[in-house]
C-alpha positions in Angstrom: -6.2 -45.5 -54.0 -7.5 -47.3 -57.1 -4.3 -46.2 -58.9 -2.2 -47.7 -56.1 -4.3 -50.9 -56.3 -3.6 -51.1 -60.0 0.2 -50.7 -59.5 0.2 -53.3 -56.8 -1.8 -55.7 -59.1 1.0 -55.8 -61.6 3.2 -57.6 -59.2 0.6 -59.4 -57.1 -1.0 -61.3 -60.1 2.4 -62.7 -61.2 3.2 -65.3 -58.5 0.4 -67.6 -57.2 2.8 -69.3 -54.8 3.7 -66.0 -53.1 0.0 -65.1 -53.0 -0.9 -68.3 -51.2 2.0 -67.9 -48.7 0.9 -64.3 -48.0 -2.7 -65.2 -47.4 -1.7 -68.0 -45.0 0.5 -65.5 -43.1 -2.4 -63.1 -43.0 -4.7 -65.8 -41.7 -2.2 -66.5 -38.8 -2.0 -62.8 -38.1 -5.8 -62.4 -37.9 -6.1 -65.4 -35.6 -3.4 -64.1 -33.3 -5.1 -60.7 -33.1 -8.4 -62.2 -32.0 -8.1 -60.8 -28.5 -8.0 -57.3 -30.0 -10.4 -57.7 -33.0 -13.3 -59.5 -31.2 -13.9 -56.9 -28.4 -13.6 -54.0 -30.8 -16.1 -55.7 -33.1 -18.5 -56.3 -30.2 -18.3 -52.7 -29.1 -18.9 -51.4 -32.6 -21.5 -53.9 -33.9 -23.2 -55.0 -30.7 -23.1 -58.8 -31.0 -22.1 -61.0 -28.1 -18.3 -61.4 -27.6 -18.5 -65.2 -28.4 -20.0 -64.4 -31.8 -17.3 -61.8 -32.5 -14.6 -64.4 -31.7 -16.4 -66.8 -34.1 -16.4 -64.1 -36.8 -12.7 -63.5 -36.4 -12.1 -67.3 -36.6 -14.3 -67.5 -39.7 -12.3 -64.7 -41.3 -9.0 -66.5 -40.7 -10.5 -69.8 -42.0 -11.7 -68.2 -45.2 -8.2 -66.8 -45.9 -6.8 -70.3 -45.4 -9.4 -71.9 -47.6 -8.8 -69.6 -50.5 -5.0 -69.7 -50.0 -5.4 -73.4 -51.0 -7.5 -72.6 -54.0 -6.3 -72.1 -57.5 -8.0 -72.2 -60.9 -7.5 -75.3 -63.1 -6.5 -75.0 -66.7 -8.4 -77.3 -69.1 -7.7 -78.6 -72.6 -10.6 -78.6 -75.1 -10.8 -81.8 -77.1 -13.1 -81.0 -80.1 -11.6 -83.2 -82.9 -9.6 -80.4 -84.5 -5.8 -80.7 -85.1 -5.3 -77.8 -82.6 -4.3 -77.8 -79.0 -6.8 -75.4 -77.2 -6.3 -74.7 -73.5 -8.4 -72.6 -71.2 -6.4 -70.6 -68.7 -7.5 -68.1 -66.1 -6.5 -64.5 -65.5 -7.4 -62.0 -62.7 -9.6 -59.1 -63.5 -7.7 -56.2 -61.8 -8.7 -53.9 -58.9 -11.8 -55.0 -57.2 -14.2 -52.8 -55.2 -15.7 -54.5 -52.1 -18.5 -52.7 -50.3 -19.5 -54.3 -47.0 -22.5 -53.8 -44.6 -22.5 -53.6 -40.8 -24.0 -56.9 -39.6 -20.9 -59.1 -40.2 -18.2 -56.6 -41.1 -15.2 -58.8 -40.9 -16.8 -62.0 -42.2 -18.4 -60.4 -45.2 -15.2 -58.4 -45.9 -13.2 -61.6 -46.0 -15.9 -63.3 -48.2 -15.1 -60.7 -50.8 -11.3 -60.0 -50.4 -10.1 -63.6 -49.8 -11.2 -65.0 -53.2 -10.4 -61.8 -55.0 -6.8 -61.8 -53.6 -6.4 -65.5 -54.1 -7.3 -65.0 -57.8 -4.6 -62.4 -58.2 -6.7 -59.3 -58.0 -6.1 -56.3 -55.6 -9.0 -55.0 -53.4 -10.2 -51.6 -52.3 -12.6 -52.3 -49.4 -15.2 -49.9 -48.1 -16.8 -50.9 -44.8 -20.1 -49.5 -43.5 -19.8 -46.2 -41.8 -21.5 -47.9 -38.8 -18.6 -50.4 -38.4 -15.4 -49.0 -39.8 -13.1 -49.5 -36.8 -12.8 -53.3 -36.6 -12.4 -53.5 -40.4 -9.6 -50.9 -40.3 -7.9 -52.9 -37.5 -8.3 -56.0 -39.6 -6.5 -54.3 -42.5 -3.7 -53.2 -40.2 -3.3 -56.7 -38.8 -3.1 -58.1 -42.4 -0.8 -55.4 -43.7 2.4 -57.0 -42.6 1.6 -60.1 -44.7 0.5 -58.3 -47.9 2.4 -56.0 -50.3 1.4 -52.3 -50.1 -1.7 -51.5 -52.2 -2.9 -55.1 -52.4 -5.6 -54.5 -49.8 -6.7 -50.9 -49.2 -9.4 -49.9 -46.7 -11.2 -46.6 -47.2 -13.8 -45.3 -44.8 -16.4 -42.6 -45.0 -20.0 -41.8 -45.8 -21.7 -41.6 -49.2 -21.0 -40.8 -51.9 -17.8 -42.7 -51.2 -19.2 -46.1 -52.1 -20.9 -44.7 -55.3 -17.6 -43.1 -56.4 -15.7 -46.3 -55.8 -18.2 -48.4 -57.7 -18.1 -46.1 -60.7 -14.3 -45.6 -60.8 -13.1 -46.5 -64.3 -10.1 -48.4 -62.9 -12.3 -50.9 -61.0 -12.9 -54.1 -62.9 -15.3 -55.9 -60.4 -17.7 -54.5 -57.8 -18.8 -56.9 -55.1 -21.5 -55.5 -52.8 -23.7 -56.7 -49.9 -26.6 -54.6 -48.8 -30.1 -53.4 -49.7 -31.8 -53.8 -53.0 -32.1 -50.0 -53.7 -28.4 -49.5 -53.0 -27.5 -52.6 -55.0 -29.3 -51.2 -58.0 -27.4 -47.9 -57.6 -24.1 -49.9 -57.3 -24.9 -51.8 -60.5 -25.8 -48.5 -62.3 -22.6 -46.9 -61.2 -20.5 -49.9 -62.5 -22.3 -50.0 -65.8 -20.5 -47.2 -67.7 -17.2 -49.0 -67.2 -18.7 -52.4 -67.8 -17.2 -53.7 -64.5 -18.4 -57.1 -63.4 -20.9 -56.9 -60.4 -21.6 -59.4 -57.7 -24.6 -58.3 -55.5 -26.0 -60.0 -52.4 -29.1 -58.0 -51.6 -30.8 -59.7 -48.6 -33.6 -62.1 -48.2 -37.0 -62.8 -46.7 -36.3 -66.5 -45.8 -39.3 -68.6 -44.9 -39.3 -71.7 -42.7 -42.1 -74.2 -43.4 -42.9 -76.6 -40.6 -44.5 -79.9 -41.7 -47.3 -81.6 -39.8 -45.0 -84.3 -38.5 -42.5 -81.8 -36.9 -41.4 -82.3 -33.3 -42.1 -78.8 -32.1 -40.1 -79.0 -28.9 -37.2 -80.7 -30.5 -36.7 -78.0 -33.2 -37.9 -74.9 -31.3 -34.5 -73.8 -30.0 -32.8 -74.3 -33.4 -35.6 -72.5 -35.1 -35.5 -69.6 -32.6 -31.8 -69.0 -33.1 -32.1 -69.4 -36.9 -34.3 -66.3 -36.7 -32.7 -64.3 -33.8 -29.0 -64.8 -34.1 -27.2 -61.5 -34.3 -30.4 -59.9 -33.2 -32.1 -61.0 -36.4 -29.6 -59.0 -38.4 -28.7 -61.8 -40.8 -29.5 -61.7 -44.5 -30.3 -65.4 -44.5 -32.0 -65.6 -41.1 -35.5 -67.0 -40.9 -37.8 -64.0 -41.3 -41.2 -65.8 -41.3 -42.5 -69.2 -40.1 -45.3 -71.1 -41.6 -46.8 -73.7 -39.3 -49.7 -76.2 -39.8 -52.9 -74.7 -38.4 -53.3 -77.5 -35.8 -49.7 -76.9 -34.5 -49.6 -73.1 -34.9 -50.3 -72.2 -31.2 -47.8 -74.8 -30.0 -45.1 -73.3 -32.3 -45.9 -69.7 -31.2 -45.8 -70.6 -27.5 -42.5 -72.6 -27.9 -40.8 -69.7 -29.7 -42.3 -67.1 -27.4 -41.0 -69.0 -24.3 -37.5 -68.7 -25.6 -37.9 -65.1 -26.6 -39.1 -64.2 -23.0 -36.1 -66.0 -21.4 -33.2 -65.0 -23.7 -30.7 -62.7 -22.0 -30.5 -59.4 -23.8 -27.7 -57.0 -23.0 -24.3 -55.7 -23.7 -22.3 -57.9 -26.0 -19.3 -57.6 -23.6 -21.3 -59.2 -20.8 -20.4 -62.9 -20.7 -24.0 -63.8 -20.0 -25.5 -61.9 -22.9 -27.2 -64.1 -25.6 -28.6 -61.2 -27.7 -27.1 -57.8 -28.2 -28.7 -54.6 -29.4 -29.9 -53.5 -32.9 -26.8 -51.9 -34.5 -28.0 -48.4 -35.2 -30.8 -45.9 -34.7 -32.1 -46.1 -38.3 -32.4 -49.9 -38.2 -34.1 -49.8 -34.8 -36.7 -47.3 -36.2 -37.3 -49.7 -39.1 -37.9 -52.6 -36.7 -40.3 -50.4 -34.6 -42.2 -49.3 -37.6 -42.7 -52.8 -39.0 -43.9 -54.1 -35.6 -46.2 -51.2 -34.9 -47.8 -51.6 -38.3 -48.4 -55.3 -37.7 -49.9 -54.7 -34.3 -52.1 -51.9 -35.7 -53.3 -54.3 -38.4 -54.4 -56.9 -35.8 -51.3 -58.9 -35.0 -50.6 -60.0 -31.4 -47.2 -59.8 -29.7 -47.0 -63.1 -27.8 -43.5 -62.0 -26.7 -41.8 -58.6 -26.9 -43.2 -56.0 -29.3 -41.5 -53.1 -27.7 -38.2 -51.3 -27.2 -36.5 -52.1 -24.0 -36.2 -49.3 -21.4 -32.5 -49.0 -21.2 -29.7 -47.0 -22.9 -28.9 -48.2 -26.3 -30.8 -49.7 -29.3 -32.3 -52.7 -27.5 -35.5 -54.2 -28.7 -37.3 -57.1 -27.0 -37.2 -60.4 -28.9 -40.6 -60.4 -30.5 -42.8 -63.3 -31.7 -46.0 -62.2 -33.5 -49.2 -64.2 -34.1 -52.4 -63.4 -36.0 -50.3 -61.4 -38.5 -52.0 -60.4 -41.7 -50.1 -62.1 -44.6 -49.8 -58.7 -46.4 -48.2 -57.0 -43.4 -44.7 -55.5 -44.1 -43.3 -57.6 -41.3 -44.1 -60.6 -43.5 -43.6 -59.2 -47.0 -40.4 -57.3 -46.4 -37.1 -58.0 -44.7 -37.4 -56.6 -41.1 -33.8 -57.3 -40.3 -34.3 -57.3 -36.5 -35.5 -59.4 -33.6 -39.0 -59.8 -34.8 -40.6 -63.1 -36.1 -44.1 -63.5 -37.5 -45.6 -67.1 -37.3 -48.4 -67.7 -39.7 -50.7 -70.8 -39.9 -51.4 -72.7 -43.1 -54.1 -75.1 -44.2 -52.5 -77.1 -47.0 -48.9 -77.7 -47.8 -49.4 -76.2 -51.3 -50.7 -73.1 -49.6 -47.5 -72.9 -47.4 -45.2 -73.3 -50.4 -47.1 -70.7 -52.4 -46.9 -68.3 -49.5 -43.2 -69.0 -48.9 -42.4 -68.3 -52.6 -44.7 -65.2 -52.7 -41.8 -62.7 -52.2 -39.5 -60.6 -54.4 -36.6 -62.2 -52.5 -35.1 -65.6 -53.1 -32.0 -66.1 -50.8 -32.8 -69.1 -48.6 -35.5 -71.2 -47.1 -36.0 -74.2 -44.9 -38.3 -77.2 -44.2 -38.7 -78.8 -40.8 -40.1 -82.2 -40.2 -39.5 -85.8 -39.2 -39.8 -87.5 -42.6 -36.6 -86.2 -44.3 -37.4 -87.5 -47.7 -40.8 -85.6 -47.6 -39.1 -82.5 -46.3 -36.5 -82.6 -49.1 -39.3 -82.9 -51.7 -40.9 -79.8 -50.2 -37.5 -78.0 -50.1 -37.1 -78.7 -53.9 -40.2 -76.5 -54.5 -38.8 -73.5 -52.8 -37.7 -70.6 -55.0 -34.4 -69.7 -53.4 -30.7 -70.2 -53.7 -30.2 -72.5 -50.7 -32.7 -74.7 -48.9 -32.0 -76.4 -45.6 -33.8 -79.2 -43.8 -34.2 -79.1 -40.0 -31.7 -76.2 -39.8 -31.1 -72.9 -41.4 -28.4 -70.4 -42.5 -25.5 -72.8 -42.1 -22.9 -72.5 -44.9 -19.6 -74.3 -45.6 -16.7 -72.3 -47.1 -16.7 -74.8 -50.0 -20.3 -74.3 -51.1 -21.8 -71.7 -53.4 -23.9 -68.9 -52.0 -26.3 -67.0 -54.3 -29.9 -65.8 -54.4 -32.5 -65.5 -57.1 -35.0 -62.8 -57.9 -34.0 -59.5 -56.0 -31.7 -61.3 -53.6 -28.8 -60.8 -55.9 -26.6 -61.3 -58.9 -23.5 -63.6 -59.1 -22.2 -66.3 -56.9 -19.9 -66.2 -53.8 -18.3 -69.0 -51.9 -16.2 -72.0 -52.7 -14.6 -72.4 -56.2 -17.5 -70.3 -57.6 -16.3 -67.4 -55.6 -12.8 -67.8 -56.9 -13.8 -68.1 -60.6 -16.1 -65.1 -60.1 -12.9 -63.1 -59.8 -11.2 -64.5 -62.9 -11.7 -64.4 -66.6 -11.0 -67.1 -69.1 -8.0 -66.8 -71.4 -7.8 -69.3 -74.3 -4.6 -70.3 -76.1 -4.7 -72.1 -79.4 -1.7 -73.7 -81.0 -1.1 -76.3 -83.8 -0.4 -79.8 -82.5 2.5 -80.1 -84.9 5.3 -77.6 -85.8 4.5 -75.7 -89.0 0.9 -76.7 -88.8 
């Protein structure tokens, strides 16, 4: 498969106009196949059907965005009698390894910029969500030359073998920190470039001038969308001590009334946890917090029905060193912690090995922005969370990852500079 990707790369890299046309055609095909892709994605991943349609639309939009992107050559003026120009060349075959929470959207976040840059891609989806990804590849196949995008499915050590293949020149991975380290180690002998997005433990800080009722719904969905299975979801909330109980009750009220069910049911707002192992992790984190003295103001238990359904859970009185606070629970569980001083809140928000995103919520936007500047993360939002444009960079610090995705940064991450020097005059 990597050999075929290399053979296809020799032709694919040569014609940027043909590449752009192919990506636009692929985007049209993905959009036209939404009625097939979205229900399959919901049956496989669990999210509500409306969110699956949104994921398909985002996939098509990303293809269109990168179809319109191209690197810019630049002349270096340094005073010498030489014309120096920076040009850009693709890397070669790219390995893309994708998790199960947004299988189509995250796949396109990897293959769209790589293909636009002139690389070919071998894509491995999660073994929990291979079907919608394989259908996506089938839908796009008519628009792309053979071998340009190859989808391979299976359990480990497939991903490890792909990352360590000597013909792979770039490995782009989204998933856990331990697996990301293993991917980087596998890519190291061949000195392949790596881009790693390794999750987060995003904090939301509420200021003392926040309008609790006005922001409660937005804050709730920033934490619970896709059943909390979002790397940049709000994973913990810090509220001023005098507002803490109001914040807890406002979030708990929404948790108690949200409709949990099959993603294929039009009335469903929250689907199941994707798989048994992840559900067990959510149960362990919550049980540990409750055993340590936390209080489940809403939820705190698995729902008594077939499937991996867990009640949307809001926790109060949580010890700050509880794993549900210090680690990424990646499920429908949200701890809300009080703080005394703003310095204390910022220190607690930054006291994590992750650094993906964070947010500040309040009425005084200038003050909120000043607090956001103090957060140790790649992206900070004010009065919202986890909203990204296709044109902006997406990257974390600390153990949240290596490299940059999104926008022109994602394109250049799949290219290498090539510099040409020539005399300004013949015979020079």
